[in-house]
N, C-alpha and C positions, 0 to 999 in steps of 0.2 A: 063551655063548661068543661072542667077537668076533674073528673071524679077521683077521689083517693081510694085506692084499692086496699092499702095497708099502711100502717105506721108502726115502725119497730126500731128500737135503738136510735131514735132521732132521725131515721130515714123515712121519707115519704115516697110511696110507690103510686104512680098515677099515669094516666094517659091524657093526651090532649085531643079533644073532639075535633072532627073534621081534618084529621091528619091522615097519613098514608094508611093503606089497608093492611099491610104486612104487620102481623102481630108483634107488638113490642111493649115495653114498659119504661117509663122514665123514673129515675130515682133522684130525689133531691134532698139536700141537707145544707143548711146555711146558704152560702153562695155557690155551692157546687151542684152539678147535675151530670148524670150519665144516662145513656139510653142503651137498653139491651134488646136485641131481637129475641123473640120467643119461638120463632120458626125459621127455617126447618129445624134448627137446634138453638139452644140458648147461647148467645155470644154478645160480647160488648160491641156496640155500634159506634158510640161516641162517648167521650169523657171530657168534662170541663171542670177540672179542679180537684178531683178526688186523687189521693195518693194510692200507691200500690197496695198498701195494707187495707185501706178502705175498700178498694175495688175487689180485693179477695173476699172480704166479708160480704159485700153486696152480692157478688157472684154466687156465693153460697146460699144467700137468702133467696135470690132469684131462682136458683136450682130447686131449693126446698119448696117454694110456693109457685113454681112455674105452671103447673096444671091449673091451680086456682086462678092465676093471672090470665091464662088463656081463656078460661070459662068466663071470667069477668069482662075481658076484652070482647069476647063474642057477644055477651049479653048487652054490652054498651054500644058496640059498633054494628052488630047484627051479622057478622061473618060467621059462617059455620066452621067449627073446629077442624073438620076433616077436608076442607076445600083445598 
């Protein structure tokens, strides 16, 4: 199961269940996907197809909603935010 945490401007923000414990978010749009770490700081982990302009926009959204994504990740995976 891969819950959607948010959809905005055609981007879908989600995680994949049973994946690694380090907090992260996947961003999908059309055939493209990127993964961002949410800890210890927000940063791009992988990019498959997004251009620089799209990555800049996605990064801004991940920064904006980062705390929400961490809480949602914690609720879904069960990891405490301050671990």
